[in-house]
N, C-alpha and C positions, 0 to 999 in steps of 0.2 A: 217660671217665676211670674206671679201676678204683675208686678211693677214692669217687668220687661215687656210683657203682652200689652199692658196699658199704654206704655210709651209708644210701641210699635202701632197701635191702633190709632193713636194720636198724631201719626205721621212723624214721629221724632225718631231719628236714626239711633239706634241702640245697638251695642255689641252683644255678641253671644256671651254666655256666662263664662268667665275666666276663673279657672280653679287654681287657687293659690295654696292648696292642701289644707291649710288651717282656716282658711276663709275663702269666700267666693264673692265675685264682683261683676257688676255690668257698668258700662261707661256711656255717657250720653251727654248732650250740651242743653242747657236751658235756653228759653227764647232769645236771650241776650247774647248767646254764643259762649257762655261760661261752662267749661267742662266740669262735669260732675261724676262721681262714683257712688254707687249704692253697693254696700257689701254687707255680708252676714257670716257669722262664724259657723264653721262646720264642726267645731269641737267646743267642749265647755271651757271657755276662756277663763272663768274664775279658778279652775283647777290647775291652769298652767303655772309652772314655776320657772324662774329664771334659770335656763339651762343653756348657756352659750355654746356648749359643745354640740348641741342639737342642730344639724344642718337644715332641718326642715324649718325651724323657727328663727335661726340666726345664720343666714346664708350670705350676708354682706361681708365680703373680704375686707372692707375698709369701714368698719361701723363708726358712728359718731363717738367722740371722746368719752361721754358719759357711759356708753355701753362698754366700750373697750376697757374703761377703768373698772367697771363692775365685773367683767370677765376676768380681770386680772386680780380681783379680790381687794382692790384698793381704791374706793371712791375718794378722791382728793378733796372735794368740797361739795356742800350743799347750800344752795342759795337760800337766804332768809326771805320769807314771804310775809304779807300782812294783808288781811282782807279790810277793804275800805268800806 
């Protein structure tokens, strides 16, 4: 990956590419010590549908409430939003 090489050449410690199946990532720190991640999709994310039974996309045994509600087919509430 070009960014990984550029970071390494600039003496920035950077991880090897981590393969998360549907995306890949590298991890590094900015000059102020803030941890950063650069990631990219390995599949067409626009074509992905919500399939909570898919263990590759939904591997969390304890998902956040909104995901659990969607998986159960019963989204209890949707917050109202307003652009300012």
